[in-house]
C-alpha positions as CSV (number, residue, x, y, z in Angstrom):
1,X,-10.4,-2.0,7.9
2,X,-9.8,1.2,9.5
3,X,-8.2,4.5,8.0
4,X,-4.1,5.0,8.1
5,X,-2.7,8.0,8.4
6,X,-1.9,7.2,4.4
7,X,-4.9,6.6,3.1
8,X,-6.0,9.6,4.7
9,X,-3.7,12.0,3.3
10,X,-3.8,10.2,0.0
11,X,-7.3,11.2,0.3
12,X,-7.3,14.7,1.3
13,X,-4.7,15.6,-0.8
14,X,-6.1,13.9,-3.4
15,X,-9.3,12.2,-4.2
16,X,-11.3,14.9,-2.8
17,X,-9.2,17.8,-4.7
18,X,-9.8,15.3,-7.7
19,X,-13.3,15.9,-6.9
20,X,-12.8,19.8,-6.2
21,X,-11.7,20.8,-9.5
22,X,-14.7,18.2,-11.5
23,X,-16.8,20.4,-9.6
24,X,-15.4,24.1,-11.0
25,X,-15.2,22.5,-14.7
26,X,-19.1,21.2,-14.2
27,X,-19.3,24.7,-13.1
28,X,-18.5,26.4,-15.8
29,X,-20.6,24.4,-18.2
30,X,-19.2,22.2,-21.5
31,X,-20.4,25.8,-23.6
32,X,-18.2,27.9,-21.4
33,X,-16.0,30.1,-23.8
34,X,-12.9,31.7,-22.8
35,X,-12.9,34.5,-20.3
36,X,-10.0,37.4,-19.1
37,X,-7.6,36.1,-18.7
38,X,-7.4,36.7,-14.9
39,X,-10.7,34.6,-14.1
40,X,-8.9,31.8,-16.2
41,X,-6.1,31.9,-13.7
42,X,-8.7,31.7,-10.7
43,X,-10.4,29.1,-11.6
44,X,-7.2,27.3,-11.8
45,X,-6.7,28.7,-8.3
46,X,-9.7,27.3,-7.2
47,X,-9.1,24.0,-8.8
48,X,-6.0,23.6,-6.2
49,X,-6.9,25.3,-3.4
50,X,-7.7,22.5,-2.1
51,X,-5.0,20.7,-2.4
52,X,-3.2,22.8,0.0
53,X,-6.2,23.7,2.4
54,X,-5.3,19.8,3.3
55,X,-1.7,20.2,3.8
56,X,-2.8,22.8,6.5
57,X,-5.4,20.7,8.1
58,X,-2.6,17.9,8.2
59,X,-0.4,20.2,9.6
60,X,-2.1,21.2,11.9
61,X,-3.8,18.1,13.2
62,X,-0.2,16.7,13.2
63,X,1.7,19.8,15.1
64,X,-1.5,21.4,17.0
65,X,-0.7,20.2,21.1
66,X,-3.1,17.8,22.7
67,X,-4.2,18.1,26.1
68,X,-3.3,14.7,28.1
69,X,-5.4,12.9,29.3
70,X,-5.8,11.6,33.2
71,X,-3.8,8.8,33.8
72,X,-6.7,6.0,35.2
73,X,-6.8,3.9,37.4
74,X,-4.8,0.7,37.1
75,X,-6.9,-2.4,37.3
76,X,-5.3,-5.5,38.3
77,X,-4.6,-8.3,35.5
78,X,-2.3,-11.6,35.2
79,X,-0.5,-12.7,33.0
80,X,-0.3,-15.2,29.4
81,X,-3.5,-16.7,29.3
82,X,-3.4,-20.8,29.1
83,X,-4.8,-23.3,27.5
84,X,-7.5,-24.0,25.4
85,X,-8.8,-19.7,25.5
86,X,-5.2,-18.7,24.9
87,X,-5.1,-21.1,22.1
88,X,-8.5,-19.9,20.8
89,X,-7.3,-17.0,20.8
90,X,-3.6,-17.6,19.3
91,X,-2.3,-15.5,16.0
92,X,1.2,-15.5,14.7
93,X,2.1,-11.8,14.1
94,X,5.5,-11.0,13.5
95,X,5.1,-9.9,10.5
96,X,2.1,-8.6,9.8
97,X,1.5,-7.7,6.3
98,X,-0.8,-4.3,4.8
99,X,-0.7,-2.7,2.2
100,X,-3.4,0.2,2.4
101,X,-5.1,2.3,-0.3
102,X,-2.6,4.8,0.7
103,X,0.5,3.9,0.1
104,X,-0.8,2.2,-3.2
105,X,-1.7,6.4,-4.1
106,X,1.3,7.4,-3.0
107,X,3.5,5.3,-4.9
108,X,1.5,6.1,-7.9
109,X,1.2,9.6,-7.7
110,X,4.6,9.6,-7.2
111,X,5.4,7.3,-10.2
112,X,3.7,9.5,-12.8
113,X,5.4,12.8,-10.9
114,X,8.9,11.2,-11.1
115,X,7.5,10.6,-14.9
116,X,6.2,13.7,-15.7
117,X,9.2,16.1,-13.9
118,X,11.5,13.9,-15.7
119,X,10.5,14.6,-19.4
120,X,10.2,18.4,-17.6
121,X,13.3,18.6,-17.0
122,X,14.4,16.3,-20.5
123,X,12.1,20.0,-22.5
124,X,13.9,22.9,-20.3
125,X,17.9,21.3,-20.8
126,X,16.6,20.2,-24.7
127,X,15.7,23.8,-25.0
128,X,18.7,25.1,-23.4
129,X,20.7,22.8,-25.7
130,X,19.4,25.2,-28.4
131,X,19.8,28.2,-27.5
132,X,23.0,27.7,-26.6
133,X,24.2,26.1,-30.3
134,X,21.5,28.7,-31.7
135,X,23.4,31.9,-33.8
136,X,23.1,35.3,-33.3
137,X,21.2,37.9,-35.5
138,X,19.8,40.5,-36.0
139,X,15.6,41.4,-37.4
140,X,15.2,45.3,-37.7
141,X,17.8,46.0,-35.5
142,X,16.1,43.1,-32.9
143,X,18.3,40.7,-30.9
144,X,17.3,37.0,-31.4
145,X,18.8,33.7,-31.8
146,X,18.5,31.6,-34.6
147,X,18.5,27.7,-34.5
148,X,18.5,24.7,-37.2
149,X,15.9,22.8,-35.1
150,X,12.6,22.4,-36.8
151,X,10.8,24.1,-34.2
152,X,8.5,27.1,-33.2
153,X,10.0,29.7,-32.2
154,X,10.2,30.4,-28.4
155,X,11.6,32.7,-25.1
156,X,14.4,31.5,-23.1
157,X,14.6,33.5,-20.1
158,X,15.3,36.7,-21.7
159,X,16.4,35.3,-25.8
160,X,14.2,35.0,-28.6
161,X,15.3,32.1,-30.6
162,X,14.0,31.8,-34.5
163,X,14.1,28.5,-36.5
164,X,16.2,29.3,-39.1
165,X,13.2,27.6,-41.9
166,X,11.0,30.7,-40.8
167,X,13.9,33.1,-43.2
168,X,13.4,31.0,-45.4
169,X,9.2,31.1,-45.0
170,X,8.3,34.6,-43.6
171,X,8.9,37.8,-45.6
172,X,10.1,40.7,-43.4
173,X,7.0,41.7,-42.7
174,X,5.6,38.5,-41.3
175,X,8.7,37.9,-39.9
176,X,8.3,40.6,-37.5
177,X,5.2,40.3,-36.4
178,X,6.6,37.2,-35.1
179,X,9.6,39.0,-32.9
180,X,6.8,41.2,-32.3
181,X,4.9,39.0,-30.4
182,X,7.8,37.0,-28.6
183,X,8.6,39.6,-27.1
184,X,5.7,40.6,-26.1
185,X,5.9,37.4,-24.1
186,X,9.3,39.0,-23.0
187,X,7.9,42.1,-21.0
188,X,4.6,39.8,-19.9
189,X,7.3,37.6,-18.0
190,X,4.7,34.4,-19.7
191,X,8.4,32.2,-19.8
192,X,8.1,32.3,-15.8
193,X,4.4,31.9,-16.0
194,X,4.3,29.2,-18.4
195,X,7.2,27.0,-16.9
196,X,4.7,27.5,-13.1
197,X,2.4,25.7,-15.2
198,X,3.9,23.1,-16.8
199,X,5.3,22.2,-13.2
200,X,1.4,22.8,-11.8
201,X,0.8,19.9,-14.9
202,X,3.7,17.9,-13.1
203,X,2.4,18.4,-9.8
204,X,-1.0,17.3,-10.7
205,X,-0.8,14.8,-13.3
206,X,-3.3,12.7,-12.7
207,X,-5.7,15.2,-12.4
208,X,-7.3,15.7,-16.2
209,X,-9.6,19.0,-15.3
210,X,-6.3,20.8,-13.1
211,X,-4.3,19.9,-16.9
212,X,-7.2,21.0,-19.1
213,X,-6.7,24.4,-17.4
214,X,-4.2,24.8,-17.6
215,X,-4.1,24.7,-21.1
216,X,-6.8,27.7,-21.2
217,X,-4.2,30.2,-18.9
218,X,-1.8,29.7,-21.3
219,X,-4.8,29.8,-24.8
220,X,-5.6,33.4,-22.4
221,X,-2.3,34.4,-22.7
222,X,-2.0,33.8,-26.3
223,X,-5.2,35.3,-26.8
224,X,-4.4,38.7,-25.0
225,X,-0.8,39.2,-26.5
226,X,-1.9,38.7,-30.0
227,X,-3.9,40.9,-29.4
228,X,-1.1,43.1,-27.9
229,X,0.0,42.5,-31.7
230,X,-2.4,43.9,-33.4
231,X,-3.0,46.2,-31.4
232,X,0.2,48.2,-32.6
233,X,0.2,46.5,-36.3
234,X,-3.5,46.5,-36.6
235,X,-3.5,46.2,-40.5
236,X,-1.3,43.8,-40.5
237,X,-4.4,41.5,-39.3
238,X,-3.9,38.7,-42.6
239,X,0.0,39.0,-42.8
240,X,0.0,37.8,-39.2
241,X,-2.5,35.3,-38.9
242,X,-0.9,33.7,-42.2
243,X,2.4,33.6,-40.7
244,X,0.4,32.2,-38.0
245,X,-0.6,29.0,-39.6
246,X,2.6,28.8,-41.1
247,X,3.9,28.4,-38.2
248,X,1.6,25.9,-36.9
249,X,2.4,24.2,-41.0
250,X,6.0,24.1,-40.1
251,X,6.2,22.7,-36.3
252,X,3.2,20.0,-36.7
253,X,4.9,17.1,-35.0
254,X,7.4,19.2,-33.3
255,X,5.6,20.1,-29.9
256,X,7.7,20.9,-26.9
257,X,6.1,20.0,-23.5
258,X,5.8,22.7,-20.3
259,X,8.0,25.1,-23.5
260,X,7.6,28.4,-22.6
261,X,6.0,30.8,-24.7
262,X,6.0,28.4,-27.6
263,X,3.6,29.8,-30.2
264,X,1.5,26.9,-31.2
265,X,-1.9,24.9,-30.5
266,X,-2.2,23.8,-26.5
267,X,-5.8,23.9,-26.1
268,X,-8.1,21.4,-28.3
269,X,-9.0,24.7,-31.5
270,X,-6.8,27.0,-30.7
271,X,-5.3,27.5,-33.7
272,X,-9.3,28.7,-34.5
273,X,-9.8,30.8,-31.7
274,X,-6.6,32.5,-32.6
275,X,-7.5,32.9,-36.3
276,X,-10.6,34.4,-35.4
277,X,-9.6,37.1,-32.3
278,X,-6.4,38.2,-34.2
279,X,-9.0,38.8,-37.9
280,X,-11.7,40.6,-35.7
281,X,-14.2,37.7,-35.7
282,X,-16.6,37.1,-32.4
283,X,-16.2,34.1,-30.7
284,X,-17.8,32.6,-27.8
285,X,-16.3,34.4,-24.5
286,X,-17.0,33.7,-20.3
287,X,-20.3,33.8,-19.1
288,X,-21.9,34.1,-15.5
289,X,-18.1,34.6,-14.5
290,X,-19.7,35.8,-10.8
291,X,-22.1,32.9,-11.4
292,X,-19.6,30.5,-11.7
293,X,-16.7,31.6,-8.9
294,X,-19.4,31.5,-6.6
295,X,-21.2,28.5,-6.9
296,X,-17.7,27.0,-7.3
297,X,-16.5,28.3,-4.4
298,X,-20.3,26.8,-2.6
299,X,-19.1,23.6,-3.9
300,X,-15.6,23.2,-2.5
301,X,-17.3,24.3,1.5
302,X,-18.6,21.2,2.6
303,X,-15.4,19.3,0.1
304,X,-13.2,21.8,2.7
305,X,-14.9,20.0,5.0
306,X,-14.5,16.4,4.3
307,X,-10.6,16.9,4.6
308,X,-10.6,18.6,7.8
309,X,-12.1,15.3,8.7
310,X,-9.7,13.5,7.0
311,X,-7.5,15.4,8.6
312,X,-8.8,14.2,11.6
313,X,-9.2,10.6,11.0
314,X,-4.8,10.8,10.2
315,X,-4.8,12.3,13.7
316,X,-7.0,9.8,15.7
317,X,-7.0,6.8,13.7
318,X,-3.2,6.4,12.4
319,X,-1.8,7.0,16.5
320,X,-1.3,3.3,16.9
321,X,0.7,1.3,13.2
322,X,2.7,-0.5,15.5
323,X,2.9,-4.0,16.6
324,X,4.7,-3.9,19.8
325,X,6.6,-6.8,20.1
326,X,7.3,-9.8,17.7
327,X,5.7,-12.6,18.9
328,X,2.9,-15.0,19.1
329,X,-0.5,-13.6,20.9
330,X,-1.4,-15.8,23.5
331,X,-4.2,-13.9,24.8
332,X,-7.1,-11.8,23.4
333,X,-9.5,-8.7,24.8
334,X,-12.3,-9.9,26.9
335,X,-10.7,-13.8,26.8
336,X,-12.7,-15.4,29.7
337,X,-9.5,-17.6,31.6
338,X,-8.6,-18.5,34.9
339,X,-4.4,-18.3,34.2
340,X,-3.6,-18.7,38.3
341,X,-6.4,-19.9,39.6
342,X,-7.7,-17.4,41.1
343,X,-11.4,-17.3,39.2
344,X,-12.5,-17.2,35.9
345,X,-12.0,-13.2,34.6
346,X,-11.3,-11.9,31.4
347,X,-9.2,-9.9,30.0
348,X,-8.0,-6.4,29.4
349,X,-5.1,-6.3,27.3
350,X,-3.6,-8.5,24.2
351,X,-0.8,-10.9,26.0
352,X,2.2,-11.8,23.0
353,X,4.4,-15.1,24.5
354,X,7.8,-13.9,23.1
355,X,10.9,-14.9,24.5
356,X,13.1,-12.7,27.4
357,X,14.7,-10.3,26.6
358,X,12.3,-9.6,23.4
359,X,12.7,-5.5,22.2
360,X,8.9,-3.7,22.9
361,X,8.5,-0.4,20.7
362,X,5.8,2.3,21.5
363,X,2.9,1.4,19.2
364,X,2.4,5.2,18.7
365,X,4.1,8.2,19.2
366,X,3.7,10.2,23.1
367,X,4.5,10.9,25.9
368,X,5.8,8.7,28.8
369,X,3.5,9.0,31.7
370,X,4.3,6.1,33.8
371,X,7.5,4.1,33.6
372,X,8.3,2.2,37.0
373,X,7.1,-0.9,38.7
374,X,3.9,-1.0,39.5
375,X,3.3,-4.5,41.9
376,X,1.1,-7.0,40.1
377,X,1.3,-5.8,36.9
378,X,5.9,-5.5,36.9
379,X,7.4,-2.9,35.6
380,X,4.8,-0.9,33.1
381,X,5.0,1.5,30.7
382,X,2.8,4.4,29.9
383,X,2.4,6.6,27.3
384,X,0.4,9.0,26.6
385,X,-1.0,9.7,22.7
386,X,-3.1,12.2,23.1
387,X,-6.8,12.5,23.0
388,X,-7.6,10.6,25.6
389,X,-5.2,7.5,24.5
390,X,-2.9,5.4,25.9
391,X,-0.9,2.0,25.9
392,X,0.1,0.2,28.7
393,X,3.0,-1.8,28.4
394,X,3.3,-4.2,31.4
395,X,4.9,-6.8,33.1
396,X,8.2,-6.1,31.0
397,X,11.5,-6.9,31.8
398,X,13.1,-3.6,31.8
399,X,12.0,0.1,30.7
400,X,14.2,2.1,28.3
401,X,12.4,5.2,28.9
402,X,11.2,7.6,31.5
403,X,8.9,10.2,32.5
404,X,8.0,12.6,30.3
405,X,10.4,11.2,27.9
406,X,8.9,12.3,24.0
407,X,8.5,9.1,21.9
408,X,7.9,7.9,18.1
409,X,5.9,4.9,17.0
410,X,8.1,2.2,16.4
411,X,11.1,3.8,19.2
412,X,12.0,0.2,21.9
413,X,10.7,1.4,25.4
414,X,12.0,-1.9,27.6
415,X,12.0,-5.5,27.3
416,X,9.9,-8.4,27.7
417,X,10.2,-9.9,30.7
418,X,8.1,-11.9,33.7
419,X,7.9,-9.2,36.7
420,X,4.8,-8.6,38.8
421,X,2.3,-12.1,38.6
422,X,3.2,-13.6,35.1
423,X,3.1,-17.3,34.2
424,X,5.7,-16.9,31.9
425,X,7.7,-14.3,29.7
426,X,5.1,-12.0,27.5
427,X,4.1,-8.9,27.2
428,X,0.3,-7.4,28.3
429,X,-0.5,-4.6,26.4
430,X,-3.4,-2.8,26.7
431,X,-5.2,0.6,25.3
432,X,-7.8,3.2,26.8
433,X,-9.5,5.9,25.3
434,X,-10.2,8.1,27.9
435,X,-10.0,6.3,30.7
436,X,-12.0,4.0,29.6
437,X,-10.4,-0.1,28.0
438,X,-10.7,-0.8,24.3
439,X,-9.8,-4.0,21.8
440,X,-6.3,-3.5,20.8
441,X,-6.9,-5.1,18.1
442,X,-9.1,-1.7,17.0
443,X,-7.0,0.6,17.2
444,X,-3.9,-1.3,15.4
445,X,-5.3,-2.9,12.3
446,X,-2.2,-5.8,11.9
447,X,-3.6,-7.1,15.2
448,X,-7.2,-6.9,13.7
449,X,-8.4,-11.2,13.5
450,X,-9.0,-11.7,9.0
């Protein structure tokens, strides 16, 4: 089975990055405590970097020009095979069906992304509606919006939205600390960072290691905001911790997915870790951060090489993806037959038996290097696909392309005919790699025999 472009693309953009993120996570160790906020973002960047490398590699292999191979001398071949040899190789390729891994992976990924993105969009629309329906109020001279919904305090755009229950459950000092917390998020522009993290979750919904790391990035932000609030009011540690407990208690079961800067836990053990930090108790911190980063970078090197190889496979193995004509394969590559009584000879391509005038399509994208009558071959079109790969279409009734023209895979280049030395309407297809004849079925998967 050949590797299709979509197979290679999915492996380069999903498979290898998934392995890379797992290696980064494993490199940090099971007991790795919270690192600095910058360290957590670096770890996230290392996890998603392979995807961007994959996109770059695929783009380079797709758009970089490749030198055109010199046109080899054409060998004489004749028309369709007849008799026992032809019947032995006959197979109907009118409706080839192939569902590669890449197509299935792309479909599953697309459905998952749509579901996550839809949920995220719904969340932001909900927050927009909540903020729009909230009533303005002053808390110690600071403007906030108040909603009757049972929610955690959150930031929408540059507005602080507080639930009505907070005014009933918290005293003035605790309420001021909550407002201080949300204002710190605004100063840091965390509402934008949290939205970015939410969309990373949607893009990498299939990757548990990336989603785990986005939670750590949010927690690192919350720990820094907590530290800023306590630094401004060091004697209010206990009050601040109690207010956090009340928020968690009142908002249990009402968490919003993807909501920016919400004062509610998203990470296992987050509440306990934040309480310890607020009360000044020691908690495990990330160690060996430099070693972890270097190890992760070292692990990404072979994966990057693998992505480059897969990107190359996309360009090489997936160049010819179209069966050029709808019809019956009447003679396969390398069979021995004697159609015109000239003596036995080996067949250098694949013959398709089809009605006169049946459209002939380019097996892949490339540049036309021959489009003329070639004597025994009749009207012939040759397409150079780069990297020394060429396809030959002979005995055509007419050619609809000209020399030097660029064609795309599946584009009509002419029609089935019986020009040249031919026993009847058919297409003779040859494939050459660096001037050597190869079996077309080895590079056009739909032509491969079961």
